Biopython code that builds the backbone (N, CA, C, O; Angstrom):
import numpy as np
from Bio.PDB.StructureBuilder import StructureBuilder

atoms = [
    (1, "MET", "N", (50.057, 5.869, -3.315)),
    (1, "MET", "CA", (51.026, 6.956, -3.489)),
    (1, "MET", "C", (51.586, 8.112, -4.754)),
    (1, "MET", "O", (52.137, 7.542, -5.697)),
    (2, "ALA", "N", (51.514, 9.404, -4.846)),
    (2, "ALA", "CA", (51.959, 10.026, -5.834)),
    (2, "ALA", "C", (52.918, 10.851, -5.939)),
    (2, "ALA", "O", (53.346, 11.011, -4.796)),
    (3, "SER", "N", (53.439, 11.400, -6.579)),
    (3, "SER", "CA", (54.249, 12.928, -6.342)),
    (3, "SER", "C", (54.037, 13.867, -7.577)),
    (3, "SER", "O", (53.758, 13.222, -8.588)),
    (4, "THR", "N", (54.104, 15.415, -7.787)),
    (4, "THR", "CA", (53.794, 16.329, -8.630)),
    (4, "THR", "C", (55.403, 16.678, -8.521)),
    (4, "THR", "O", (56.251, 16.066, -7.873)),
    (5, "PRO", "N", (55.548, 17.712, -9.255)),
    (5, "PRO", "CA", (56.840, 18.746, -9.115)),
    (5, "PRO", "C", (56.423, 19.398, -7.573)),
    (5, "PRO", "O", (57.283, 19.465, -6.695)),
    (6, "THR", "N", (54.799, 19.941, -7.302)),
    (6, "THR", "CA", (54.900, 20.759, -6.124)),
    (6, "THR", "C", (54.543, 19.826, -4.836)),
    (6, "THR", "O", (54.866, 20.175, -3.700)),
    (7, "HIS", "N", (53.898, 18.695, -5.087)),
    (7, "HIS", "CA", (53.468, 17.918, -3.777)),
    (7, "HIS", "C", (53.830, 16.405, -4.158)),
    (7, "HIS", "O", (54.153, 15.804, -5.183)),
    (8, "TRP", "N", (53.582, 16.058, -2.637)),
    (8, "TRP", "CA", (53.130, 14.674, -1.850)),
    (8, "TRP", "C", (51.825, 14.355, -2.124)),
    (8, "TRP", "O", (51.042, 15.279, -1.910)),
    (9, "MET", "N", (51.204, 13.024, -2.656)),
    (9, "MET", "CA", (50.021, 12.814, -2.587)),
    (9, "MET", "C", (50.102, 11.340, -1.977)),
    (9, "MET", "O", (50.707, 10.419, -2.526)),
    (10, "THR", "N", (49.284, 11.220, -0.549)),
    (10, "THR", "CA", (49.121, 10.352, -0.185)),
    (10, "THR", "C", (46.953, 9.822, -0.424)),
    (10, "THR", "O", (46.111, 10.720, -0.410)),
    (11, "MET", "N", (46.647, 8.689, -0.559)),
    (11, "MET", "CA", (45.695, 8.345, -1.014)),
    (11, "MET", "C", (45.141, 7.725, -0.302)),
    (11, "MET", "O", (45.909, 6.827, 0.045)),
    (12, "GLY", "N", (43.623, 7.560, 0.482)),
    (12, "GLY", "CA", (42.584, 6.309, 1.026)),
    (12, "GLY", "C", (41.206, 6.427, 0.361)),
    (12, "GLY", "O", (40.306, 7.253, 0.210)),
    (13, "ILE", "N", (41.453, 5.432, 0.112)),
    (13, "ILE", "CA", (39.797, 4.632, -1.032)),
    (13, "ILE", "C", (39.477, 3.594, 0.066)),
    (13, "ILE", "O", (40.218, 2.786, 0.625)),
    (14, "HIS", "N", (37.562, 3.962, 0.283)),
    (14, "HIS", "CA", (36.837, 3.302, 0.775)),
    (14, "HIS", "C", (35.480, 3.512, 0.715)),
    (14, "HIS", "O", (35.143, 4.574, 0.192)),
    (15, "THR", "N", (34.484, 2.675, 1.169)),
    (15, "THR", "CA", (33.080, 2.744, 0.714)),
    (15, "THR", "C", (32.531, 3.845, 1.765)),
    (15, "THR", "O", (31.308, 3.975, 1.736)),
    (16, "ASP", "N", (33.200, 4.626, 2.650)),
    (16, "ASP", "CA", (33.224, 5.321, 4.094)),
    (16, "ASP", "C", (34.247, 6.908, 3.736)),
    (16, "ASP", "O", (35.468, 7.006, 3.856)),
    (17, "LEU", "N", (33.451, 7.799, 3.367)),
    (17, "LEU", "CA", (34.462, 8.965, 2.961)),
    (17, "LEU", "C", (35.373, 9.383, 4.134)),
    (17, "LEU", "O", (36.515, 9.806, 3.958)),
    (18, "LEU", "N", (34.679, 9.209, 5.581)),
    (18, "LEU", "CA", (35.329, 9.664, 6.699)),
    (18, "LEU", "C", (37.004, 8.808, 6.674)),
    (18, "LEU", "O", (38.134, 9.282, 6.792)),
    (19, "GLU", "N", (36.453, 7.164, 6.435)),
    (19, "GLU", "CA", (37.547, 6.524, 6.542)),
    (19, "GLU", "C", (38.579, 6.403, 5.499)),
    (19, "GLU", "O", (39.686, 5.881, 5.634)),
    (20, "SER", "N", (37.917, 7.133, 4.085)),
    (20, "SER", "CA", (38.910, 7.481, 3.328)),
    (20, "SER", "C", (39.699, 8.176, 3.854)),
    (20, "SER", "O", (40.899, 8.022, 3.627)),
    (21, "THR", "N", (39.152, 9.316, 4.866)),
    (21, "THR", "CA", (40.200, 10.724, 5.013)),
    (21, "THR", "C", (41.273, 9.930, 6.145)),
    (21, "THR", "O", (42.497, 10.060, 6.146)),
    (22, "LYS", "N", (40.598, 9.221, 6.939)),
    (22, "LYS", "CA", (41.909, 9.192, 7.880)),
    (22, "LYS", "C", (43.124, 7.885, 7.252)),
    (22, "LYS", "O", (44.269, 7.738, 7.681)),
    (23, "MET", "N", (42.594, 7.230, 6.374)),
    (23, "MET", "CA", (43.419, 6.442, 5.348)),
    (23, "MET", "C", (44.694, 7.445, 5.303)),
    (23, "MET", "O", (45.749, 7.301, 5.922)),
    (24, "ALA", "N", (44.264, 8.723, 4.228)),
    (24, "ALA", "CA", (44.723, 9.232, 3.943)),
    (24, "ALA", "C", (46.209, 9.782, 4.722)),
    (24, "ALA", "O", (47.396, 9.463, 4.661)),
    (25, "VAL", "N", (45.536, 10.606, 5.339)),
    (25, "VAL", "CA", (46.175, 11.253, 6.722)),
    (25, "VAL", "C", (47.168, 10.492, 7.229)),
    (25, "VAL", "O", (48.381, 10.702, 7.213)),
    (26, "ARG", "N", (46.395, 9.355, 7.800)),
    (26, "ARG", "CA", (47.598, 8.361, 8.402)),
    (26, "ARG", "C", (48.715, 7.752, 7.229)),
    (26, "ARG", "O", (49.696, 7.117, 7.616)),
    (27, "LYS", "N", (48.529, 7.948, 6.099)),
    (27, "LYS", "CA", (49.674, 7.182, 5.336)),
    (27, "LYS", "C", (50.709, 8.525, 5.259)),
    (27, "LYS", "O", (51.936, 8.515, 5.363)),
    (28, "ALA", "N", (49.794, 9.702, 5.039)),
    (28, "ALA", "CA", (51.287, 11.155, 5.178)),
    (28, "ALA", "C", (51.527, 11.268, 6.183)),
    (28, "ALA", "O", (52.306, 12.205, 6.359)),
    (29, "ILE", "N", (51.128, 10.546, 7.416)),
    (29, "ILE", "CA", (51.718, 11.073, 8.843)),
    (29, "ILE", "C", (53.143, 10.038, 8.601)),
    (29, "ILE", "O", (54.290, 10.378, 8.894)),
    (30, "VAL", "N", (52.800, 8.893, 8.080)),
    (30, "VAL", "CA", (53.752, 8.029, 8.028)),
    (30, "VAL", "C", (54.870, 8.349, 7.118)),
    (30, "VAL", "O", (56.042, 8.475, 7.474)),
    (31, "PHE", "N", (54.395, 8.477, 5.853)),
    (31, "PHE", "CA", (55.203, 9.327, 4.791)),
    (31, "PHE", "C", (56.129, 10.371, 5.523)),
    (31, "PHE", "O", (57.343, 10.189, 5.611)),
    (32, "LEU", "N", (55.513, 11.439, 6.028)),
    (32, "LEU", "CA", (56.719, 12.515, 6.776)),
    (32, "LEU", "C", (57.480, 11.657, 7.899)),
    (32, "LEU", "O", (58.559, 12.192, 8.154)),
    (33, "ASN", "N", (57.287, 10.661, 8.541)),
    (33, "ASN", "CA", (57.997, 10.070, 9.428)),
    (33, "ASN", "C", (58.941, 9.172, 8.763)),
    (33, "ASN", "O", (59.886, 8.705, 9.398)),
    (34, "LYS", "N", (58.852, 9.042, 8.179)),
    (34, "LYS", "CA", (59.499, 7.755, 7.290)),
    (34, "LYS", "C", (60.394, 8.216, 6.141)),
    (34, "LYS", "O", (61.445, 7.597, 5.972)),
    (35, "TYR", "N", (60.155, 9.019, 5.505)),
    (35, "TYR", "CA", (60.853, 10.102, 4.626)),
    (35, "TYR", "C", (61.346, 11.638, 4.775)),
    (35, "TYR", "O", (61.950, 12.285, 3.919)),
    (36, "TYR", "N", (61.039, 11.969, 5.763)),
    (36, "TYR", "CA", (61.502, 13.369, 6.171)),
    (36, "TYR", "C", (61.855, 13.503, 7.769)),
    (36, "TYR", "O", (62.099, 14.567, 8.339)),
    (37, "GLY", "N", (61.836, 12.423, 8.270)),
    (37, "GLY", "CA", (62.206, 12.349, 9.851)),
    (37, "GLY", "C", (61.864, 13.340, 10.783)),
    (37, "GLY", "O", (62.581, 14.001, 11.534)),
    (38, "MET", "N", (60.134, 13.332, 10.537)),
    (38, "MET", "CA", (59.418, 13.906, 11.414)),
    (38, "MET", "C", (58.596, 12.728, 12.655)),
    (38, "MET", "O", (58.207, 11.560, 12.624)),
    (39, "ASP", "N", (58.626, 13.592, 13.441)),
    (39, "ASP", "CA", (57.856, 12.613, 14.685)),
    (39, "ASP", "C", (56.641, 12.240, 14.367)),
    (39, "ASP", "O", (56.120, 13.007, 13.556)),
    (40, "PRO", "N", (55.743, 11.022, 14.817)),
    (40, "PRO", "CA", (54.576, 11.199, 14.393)),
    (40, "PRO", "C", (53.610, 12.410, 14.585)),
    (40, "PRO", "O", (52.968, 13.012, 13.725)),
    (41, "LEU", "N", (53.654, 12.556, 15.556)),
    (41, "LEU", "CA", (52.747, 13.630, 16.265)),
    (41, "LEU", "C", (52.970, 15.488, 15.999)),
    (41, "LEU", "O", (52.252, 16.477, 16.147)),
    (42, "GLU", "N", (54.453, 15.215, 15.516)),
    (42, "GLU", "CA", (54.796, 16.800, 14.473)),
    (42, "GLU", "C", (54.283, 16.764, 13.180)),
    (42, "GLU", "O", (53.937, 17.692, 12.449)),
    (43, "ALA", "N", (54.282, 15.409, 12.979)),
    (43, "ALA", "CA", (53.373, 14.843, 11.567)),
    (43, "ALA", "C", (52.253, 15.135, 11.843)),
    (43, "ALA", "O", (51.944, 16.170, 11.252)),
    (44, "TYR", "N", (51.509, 14.769, 12.417)),
    (44, "TYR", "CA", (49.710, 14.987, 12.883)),
    (44, "TYR", "C", (49.694, 16.565, 12.647)),
    (44, "TYR", "O", (49.026, 17.194, 11.826)),
    (45, "ALA", "N", (50.569, 17.013, 13.547)),
    (45, "ALA", "CA", (50.694, 19.254, 13.830)),
    (45, "ALA", "C", (50.892, 18.978, 12.350)),
    (45, "ALA", "O", (49.853, 18.505, 11.890)),
    (46, "PHE", "N", (51.911, 19.111, 11.377)),
    (46, "PHE", "CA", (52.062, 19.622, 10.186)),
    (46, "PHE", "C", (50.715, 19.243, 9.459)),
    (46, "PHE", "O", (50.214, 20.164, 8.815)),
    (47, "CYS", "N", (50.093, 18.119, 9.458)),
    (47, "CYS", "CA", (49.127, 17.613, 8.138)),
    (47, "CYS", "C", (47.798, 18.698, 8.686)),
    (47, "CYS", "O", (46.962, 19.203, 7.936)),
    (48, "SER", "N", (47.884, 18.886, 10.253)),
    (48, "SER", "CA", (46.276, 19.657, 10.311)),
    (48, "SER", "C", (46.580, 21.197, 10.129)),
    (48, "SER", "O", (45.810, 22.087, 10.492)),
    (49, "MET", "N", (47.866, 21.403, 9.488)),
    (49, "MET", "CA", (48.172, 22.793, 9.202)),
    (49, "MET", "C", (48.403, 22.908, 7.822)),
    (49, "MET", "O", (47.854, 23.897, 7.334)),
    (50, "ALA", "N", (49.130, 22.115, 6.926)),
    (50, "ALA", "CA", (49.780, 22.645, 5.659)),
    (50, "ALA", "C", (48.970, 21.304, 4.602)),
    (50, "ALA", "O", (49.028, 21.284, 3.373)),
    (51, "VAL", "N", (48.448, 20.557, 5.235)),
    (51, "VAL", "CA", (48.138, 19.472, 4.628)),
    (51, "VAL", "C", (46.618, 19.426, 3.775)),
    (51, "VAL", "O", (45.621, 19.418, 4.498)),
    (52, "ASP", "N", (46.426, 19.400, 2.446)),
    (52, "ASP", "CA", (45.096, 20.065, 1.764)),
    (52, "ASP", "C", (44.805, 18.530, 1.472)),
    (52, "ASP", "O", (45.595, 17.759, 0.928)),
    (53, "LEU", "N", (43.427, 18.197, 1.968)),
    (53, "LEU", "CA", (42.674, 16.963, 1.593)),
    (53, "LEU", "C", (41.414, 17.649, 0.332)),
    (53, "LEU", "O", (40.764, 18.694, 0.305)),
    (54, "HIS", "N", (41.531, 16.204, -0.796)),
    (54, "HIS", "CA", (41.017, 16.449, -1.712)),
    (54, "HIS", "C", (39.866, 15.059, -1.920)),
    (54, "HIS", "O", (39.962, 14.138, -1.108)),
    (55, "VAL", "N", (38.894, 14.981, -2.935)),
    (55, "VAL", "CA", (38.138, 14.094, -3.279)),
    (55, "VAL", "C", (39.027, 13.479, -4.572)),
    (55, "VAL", "O", (39.244, 14.065, -5.632)),
    (56, "THR", "N", (39.370, 12.456, -4.276)),
    (56, "THR", "CA", (39.631, 11.611, -5.283)),
    (56, "THR", "C", (38.843, 11.448, -6.820)),
    (56, "THR", "O", (38.986, 11.729, -8.010)),
    (57, "GLN", "N", (37.677, 10.614, -5.619)),
    (57, "GLN", "CA", (36.682, 10.068, -6.507)),
    (57, "GLN", "C", (35.311, 9.889, -5.577)),
    (57, "GLN", "O", (35.348, 10.002, -4.352)),
    (58, "LEU", "N", (33.994, 9.570, -6.386)),
    (58, "LEU", "CA", (32.873, 9.471, -5.481)),
    (58, "LEU", "C", (31.945, 8.565, -6.688)),
    (58, "LEU", "O", (30.800, 8.880, -7.011)),
    (59, "VAL", "N", (32.771, 7.291, -7.311)),
    (59, "VAL", "CA", (32.052, 6.860, -7.836)),
    (59, "VAL", "C", (31.928, 5.574, -7.602)),
    (59, "VAL", "O", (32.879, 4.850, -7.308)),
    (60, "ASP", "N", (30.180, 5.016, -7.768)),
    (60, "ASP", "CA", (29.468, 3.378, -7.035)),
    (60, "ASP", "C", (29.716, 3.834, -5.715)),
    (60, "ASP", "O", (29.156, 4.785, -5.170)),
    (61, "TYR", "N", (30.759, 2.954, -5.141)),
    (61, "TYR", "CA", (30.197, 2.992, -3.496)),
    (61, "TYR", "C", (32.138, 3.006, -3.321)),
    (61, "TYR", "O", (32.740, 2.785, -2.271)),
    (62, "THR", "N", (32.657, 3.271, -4.435)),
    (62, "THR", "CA", (34.210, 3.787, -4.065)),
    (62, "THR", "C", (34.780, 5.151, -3.484)),
    (62, "THR", "O", (35.156, 5.985, -4.308)),
    (63, "LEU", "N", (34.853, 5.382, -2.412)),
    (63, "LEU", "CA", (35.321, 7.152, -2.206)),
    (63, "LEU", "C", (36.674, 7.144, -1.813)),
    (63, "LEU", "O", (37.067, 6.239, -1.077)),
    (64, "GLY", "N", (37.494, 8.087, -2.225)),
    (64, "GLY", "CA", (38.825, 8.170, -2.188)),
    (64, "GLY", "C", (39.067, 9.816, -2.122)),
    (64, "GLY", "O", (38.674, 10.673, -2.913)),
    (65, "ILE", "N", (39.811, 9.953, -0.968)),
    (65, "ILE", "CA", (40.260, 11.144, -0.487)),
    (65, "ILE", "C", (42.398, 11.219, -1.160)),
    (65, "ILE", "O", (43.318, 10.443, -1.419)),
    (66, "HIS", "N", (42.206, 12.191, -1.136)),
    (66, "HIS", "CA", (43.902, 12.262, -1.484)),
    (66, "HIS", "C", (44.597, 13.456, -0.576)),
    (66, "HIS", "O", (44.060, 14.560, -0.496)),
    (67, "ALA", "N", (45.831, 13.146, 0.100)),
    (67, "ALA", "CA", (46.276, 14.283, 1.343)),
    (67, "ALA", "C", (47.441, 14.835, 0.425)),
    (67, "ALA", "O", (48.473, 14.254, 0.091)),
    (68, "MET", "N", (46.931, 16.327, 0.051)),
    (68, "MET", "CA", (48.449, 16.629, -0.790)),
    (68, "MET", "C", (49.301, 17.759, 0.078)),
    (68, "MET", "O", (48.943, 18.915, 0.306)),
    (69, "ILE", "N", (50.552, 17.095, 0.507)),
    (69, "ILE", "CA", (51.717, 17.430, 0.985)),
    (69, "ILE", "C", (52.732, 18.684, 0.331)),
    (69, "ILE", "O", (53.661, 18.402, -0.426)),
    (70, "PRO", "N", (52.509, 19.673, 0.614)),
    (70, "PRO", "CA", (52.986, 20.419, -0.278)),
    (70, "PRO", "C", (54.944, 20.372, -0.094)),
    (70, "PRO", "O", (55.432, 20.497, 1.029)),
    (71, "LYS", "N", (55.705, 20.211, -1.145)),
    (71, "LYS", "CA", (57.082, 20.281, -0.969)),
    (71, "LYS", "C", (57.518, 21.839, -0.660)),
    (71, "LYS", "O", (58.512, 22.086, 0.023)),
    (72, "THR", "N", (56.856, 22.655, -1.109)),
    (72, "THR", "CA", (57.522, 24.017, -0.464)),
    (72, "THR", "C", (57.795, 23.904, 0.963)),
    (72, "THR", "O", (58.581, 24.679, 1.506)),
    (73, "CYS", "N", (57.054, 22.774, 1.744)),
    (73, "CYS", "CA", (57.027, 23.709, 3.139)),
    (73, "CYS", "C", (58.537, 22.799, 3.620)),
    (73, "CYS", "O", (59.063, 22.737, 4.731)),
    (74, "PHE", "N", (58.851, 22.316, 2.632)),
    (74, "PHE", "CA", (60.235, 21.715, 3.264)),
    (74, "PHE", "C", (61.626, 21.959, 2.067)),
    (74, "PHE", "O", (62.021, 21.262, 1.133)),
    (75, "VAL", "N", (62.067, 23.204, 2.594)),
    (75, "VAL", "CA", (63.451, 24.520, 2.143)),
    (75, "VAL", "C", (64.770, 24.061, 2.294)),
    (75, "VAL", "O", (64.705, 23.483, 3.379)),
    (76, "GLY", "N", (66.052, 23.939, 1.850)),
    (76, "GLY", "CA", (66.807, 23.819, 2.309)),
    (76, "GLY", "C", (67.337, 22.629, 1.428)),
    (76, "GLY", "O", (66.820, 21.681, 0.836)),
    (77, "ALA", "N", (68.814, 23.196, 1.646)),
    (77, "ALA", "CA", (69.961, 21.840, 0.783)),
    (77, "ALA", "C", (69.496, 20.419, 1.197)),
    (77, "ALA", "O", (69.527, 19.488, 0.392)),
    (78, "GLN", "N", (69.022, 20.264, 2.599)),
    (78, "GLN", "CA", (69.126, 19.129, 3.092)),
    (78, "GLN", "C", (67.850, 18.398, 2.643)),
    (78, "GLN", "O", (67.712, 17.176, 2.671)),
    (79, "TYR", "N", (67.140, 19.090, 2.320)),
    (79, "TYR", "CA", (65.969, 18.394, 1.258)),
    (79, "TYR", "C", (65.661, 18.787, -0.050)),
    (79, "TYR", "O", (64.666, 18.593, -0.748)),
    (80, "ALA", "N", (66.951, 19.510, -0.284)),
    (80, "ALA", "CA", (66.808, 19.506, -2.085)),
    (80, "ALA", "C", (66.822, 18.085, -3.512)),
    (80, "ALA", "O", (66.614, 17.996, -4.722)),
    (81, "LYS", "N", (67.148, 17.349, -2.533)),
    (81, "LYS", "CA", (66.892, 15.051, -3.172)),
    (81, "LYS", "C", (65.993, 15.160, -2.799)),
    (81, "LYS", "O", (65.277, 15.354, -3.781)),
    (82, "LYS", "N", (65.118, 15.191, -1.520)),
    (82, "LYS", "CA", (64.443, 15.151, -1.188)),
    (82, "LYS", "C", (63.075, 15.047, -1.889)),
    (82, "LYS", "O", (62.299, 14.154, -2.229)),
    (83, "ASN", "N", (63.159, 16.529, -1.946)),
    (83, "ASN", "CA", (61.657, 16.964, -2.931)),
    (83, "ASN", "C", (61.740, 16.834, -4.701)),
    (83, "ASN", "O", (61.138, 17.612, -5.441)),
    (84, "GLU", "N", (62.627, 15.667, -5.202)),
    (84, "GLU", "CA", (62.337, 15.528, -6.422)),
    (84, "GLU", "C", (61.089, 14.772, -6.931)),
    (84, "GLU", "O", (60.280, 14.428, -6.069)),
    (85, "LEU", "N", (60.847, 14.489, -8.144)),
    (85, "LEU", "CA", (59.374, 14.123, -8.494)),
    (85, "LEU", "C", (59.869, 12.758, -8.122)),
    (85, "LEU", "O", (59.203, 12.759, -7.086)),
    (86, "LEU", "N", (60.603, 11.338, -8.076)),
    (86, "LEU", "CA", (60.190, 10.455, -7.667)),
    (86, "LEU", "C", (60.791, 10.175, -6.355)),
    (86, "LEU", "O", (61.372, 11.079, -5.757)),
    (87, "LEU", "N", (60.679, 8.782, -5.774)),
    (87, "LEU", "CA", (61.033, 8.443, -4.457)),
    (87, "LEU", "C", (62.395, 8.020, -4.997)),
    (87, "LEU", "O", (62.680, 8.014, -6.195)),
    (88, "ALA", "N", (63.483, 7.548, -3.669)),
    (88, "ALA", "CA", (64.921, 7.342, -4.234)),
    (88, "ALA", "C", (64.241, 5.988, -3.584)),
    (88, "ALA", "O", (64.865, 4.927, -3.573)),
]
sb = StructureBuilder()
sb.init_structure("model")
sb.init_model(0)
sb.init_chain("A")
sb.init_seg("    ")
for serial, (resi, resn, name, xyz) in enumerate(atoms, 1):
    if name == "N":
        sb.init_residue(resn, " ", resi, " ")
    sb.init_atom(name, np.array(xyz, "f"), 0.0, 1.0, " ", f" {name:<3s}", serial, name[0])
structure = sb.get_structure()
């Protein structure tokens, strides 16, 4: 997992790019459920609409994807602390 000022990132690394993608999205769903309290199905729908997937690496047999979860989707006082750069 990683964080920037604008995004949370979950990652998946596997020898198959589709498996890497599944890993990154599943981690994003777990993160959204645990950290922001989204129901897993709601988090899945959120990922399909708001989360961008980027290729992290294509070196040798290691294929990586990272899921970019935008912090701008979480506005309001209840999210102010949660959107900070580091996890509590």
